[in-house]
Legacy VTK file of the C-alpha trace (Angstrom):
# vtk DataFile Version 3.0
C-alpha trace
ASCII
DATASET POLYDATA
POINTS 204 float
0.000 0.000 0.000
1.351 3.442 -0.975
2.265 5.745 1.928
0.023 8.487 0.491
-3.127 6.344 0.335
-5.968 7.408 2.627
-6.164 3.726 3.550
-2.645 3.888 5.026
-3.469 4.777 8.625
-1.005 6.462 10.979
-3.175 6.115 14.118
-6.749 6.419 15.363
-8.302 9.099 17.564
-11.584 8.182 19.270
-12.224 5.565 16.590
-11.377 7.910 13.692
-8.533 6.577 11.492
-6.026 9.284 10.509
-4.049 8.580 7.352
-0.470 9.723 6.945
-1.391 12.032 4.067
-4.199 13.692 6.050
-1.904 14.070 9.051
0.896 15.710 7.053
-1.448 18.070 5.199
-3.299 19.043 8.355
-0.168 19.635 10.433
1.566 21.844 7.892
-1.673 23.654 7.050
-2.017 24.599 10.698
1.600 25.750 10.874
1.209 27.819 7.704
-1.939 29.648 8.845
-0.494 30.271 12.330
2.620 31.835 10.797
0.550 33.892 8.324
-1.466 35.398 11.170
1.847 36.491 12.687
3.044 37.812 9.301
5.963 35.364 9.446
7.598 34.556 6.088
7.981 30.872 7.013
4.250 30.550 6.297
5.187 29.992 2.627
7.479 26.909 2.830
5.057 25.325 5.317
2.288 26.045 2.832
4.080 24.206 0.036
4.159 20.968 2.039
0.481 21.431 2.923
-0.463 21.967 -0.731
1.269 18.843 -1.997
-0.317 16.661 0.689
-3.813 18.077 0.192
-3.604 17.722 -3.602
-3.141 13.987 -3.084
-5.800 13.782 -0.355
-8.540 15.683 -2.204
-8.160 13.570 -5.338
-8.859 10.476 -3.265
-12.073 11.935 -1.765
-13.361 13.436 -5.064
-13.109 17.111 -4.044
-11.709 18.108 -7.416
-12.054 21.876 -7.031
-9.955 21.700 -3.886
-7.485 19.416 -5.647
-6.874 21.817 -8.533
-6.801 24.699 -6.080
-3.603 23.305 -4.576
-1.808 23.836 -7.916
-2.813 27.486 -7.867
-1.817 27.789 -4.215
1.627 26.444 -5.046
2.192 29.106 -7.717
0.970 31.955 -5.506
2.956 30.593 -2.568
6.168 30.928 -4.568
5.164 34.492 -5.510
4.181 35.382 -1.938
7.458 34.026 -0.620
9.355 36.215 -3.109
7.213 39.307 -2.391
7.522 39.033 1.390
11.305 38.532 1.159
11.674 41.994 -0.332
12.822 44.083 2.632
10.464 46.992 2.003
7.421 44.665 2.110
8.263 42.710 5.264
6.226 44.885 7.654
3.795 46.464 5.192
0.092 45.760 5.783
-2.499 47.617 3.690
-6.191 47.698 2.717
-7.970 47.476 -0.638
-9.754 50.423 -2.143
-13.555 50.370 -2.320
-13.359 49.866 -6.085
-11.195 46.776 -5.723
-13.429 45.346 -3.013
-16.370 45.511 -5.453
-14.234 43.983 -8.204
-13.196 41.106 -5.935
-16.825 40.468 -4.974
-17.886 40.256 -8.626
-14.964 37.947 -9.398
-15.931 35.753 -6.446
-19.532 35.388 -7.665
-18.509 34.682 -11.266
-15.781 32.284 -10.207
-18.149 30.306 -8.002
-20.736 29.910 -10.762
-18.242 28.983 -13.491
-16.176 26.627 -11.348
-19.297 25.005 -9.884
-20.702 24.290 -13.344
-17.351 22.863 -14.476
-16.903 20.641 -11.419
-20.458 19.359 -11.762
-19.305 17.736 -14.999
-15.760 16.784 -14.028
-16.613 13.078 -14.057
-17.357 13.469 -17.769
-14.057 15.227 -18.435
-11.884 12.847 -16.389
-12.277 9.125 -17.203
-13.107 6.889 -14.216
-13.620 9.905 -11.932
-16.495 9.824 -9.440
-18.985 12.755 -9.681
-17.914 15.754 -7.604
-19.274 16.236 -4.103
-21.003 19.575 -3.308
-19.637 21.212 -6.490
-20.930 24.758 -5.901
-20.007 24.967 -2.225
-16.628 23.519 -3.116
-16.360 26.024 -5.972
-17.032 28.902 -3.567
-14.170 27.857 -1.320
-11.999 27.576 -4.435
-12.828 31.041 -5.781
-12.640 32.694 -2.366
-9.352 30.951 -1.561
-7.836 32.138 -4.837
-8.712 35.739 -4.035
-7.673 35.387 -0.398
-4.274 33.996 -1.380
-3.676 36.895 -3.760
-4.559 39.334 -0.981
-2.370 37.454 1.490
0.618 37.549 -0.879
0.159 41.333 -1.123
-0.472 41.718 2.634
-3.992 43.135 2.256
-6.081 42.864 5.415
-9.195 41.751 3.491
-7.541 38.363 3.094
-8.752 37.432 6.582
-12.398 38.251 5.819
-12.302 35.870 2.873
-10.437 33.178 4.818
-13.063 33.319 7.573
-15.819 32.719 4.981
-13.789 29.889 3.405
-13.212 28.256 6.791
-16.917 28.204 7.653
-17.988 26.658 4.331
-15.050 24.227 4.221
-15.768 23.099 7.776
-19.281 22.092 6.726
-18.087 20.289 3.564
-15.345 18.322 5.288
-17.662 17.343 8.121
-20.171 15.989 5.611
-17.380 14.108 3.786
-16.198 12.770 7.167
-12.637 14.064 6.750
-12.813 14.735 10.442
-9.239 15.758 11.178
-9.296 18.348 8.392
-12.689 19.566 9.648
-11.269 20.027 13.144
-8.311 21.853 11.632
-10.691 24.316 9.991
-12.210 25.126 13.366
-8.692 26.056 14.495
-8.141 27.945 11.220
-11.291 29.962 11.871
-10.053 30.996 15.293
-6.587 31.873 13.975
-8.065 33.896 11.105
-10.149 35.954 13.506
-7.038 36.715 15.526
-5.160 37.361 12.279
-7.738 39.967 11.268
-7.410 41.852 14.547
-3.629 41.451 14.597
-3.189 42.868 11.103
-5.529 45.740 11.931
-3.095 46.736 14.659
-0.284 46.733 12.091
-2.036 49.280 9.898
LINES 1 205
204 0 1 2 3 4 5 6 7 8 9 10 11 12 13 14 15 16 17 18 19 20 21 22 23 24 25 26 27 28 29 30 31 32 33 34 35 36 37 38 39 40 41 42 43 44 45 46 47 48 49 50 51 52 53 54 55 56 57 58 59 60 61 62 63 64 65 66 67 68 69 70 71 72 73 74 75 76 77 78 79 80 81 82 83 84 85 86 87 88 89 90 91 92 93 94 95 96 97 98 99 100 101 102 103 104 105 106 107 108 109 110 111 112 113 114 115 116 117 118 119 120 121 122 123 124 125 126 127 128 129 130 131 132 133 134 135 136 137 138 139 140 141 142 143 144 145 146 147 148 149 150 151 152 153 154 155 156 157 158 159 160 161 162 163 164 165 166 167 168 169 170 171 172 173 174 175 176 177 178 179 180 181 182 183 184 185 186 187 188 189 190 191 192 193 194 195 196 197 198 199 200 201 202 203
């Protein structure tokens, strides 16, 4: 059995089997979000490990929007790492203009609709794939996460508002899919994101 299979169990917690791939993705996801809330540049290398693990995990549980999202995250993570390393950007936290907030909202709505329609038919596009679970809710977390990652890479405080929305929806999806460790992680993410929002407000 491959080490990355969700059937390859590391240990059980209260009867819930935790696979190695879920454990790795969850652990480094937590580390990455914790460091982001503290505006620590090490959030980016931790994020890369999280993205690789979750790409593998989400394919195995048919959350294809989330799976493809990890590819995007990887690209933006590399950019964010580069941007934050520039000395003049290390302590800079800013806000979006009203115009850009409206633009991001429209992009979020359009992205959710388009991605949801595409993922609803992913089993037709990918041979042997199982139909997507909760395609439009999953598409919302995808679109919102894309925007939130862009805002995070540019140190815009609105990133935390989007991450809070993503965490709430993702928590529901993962609970329904019984990926319980990841669901618990998103409860922690939600708490960290709230603190991140207030912490970054102080940096303004």
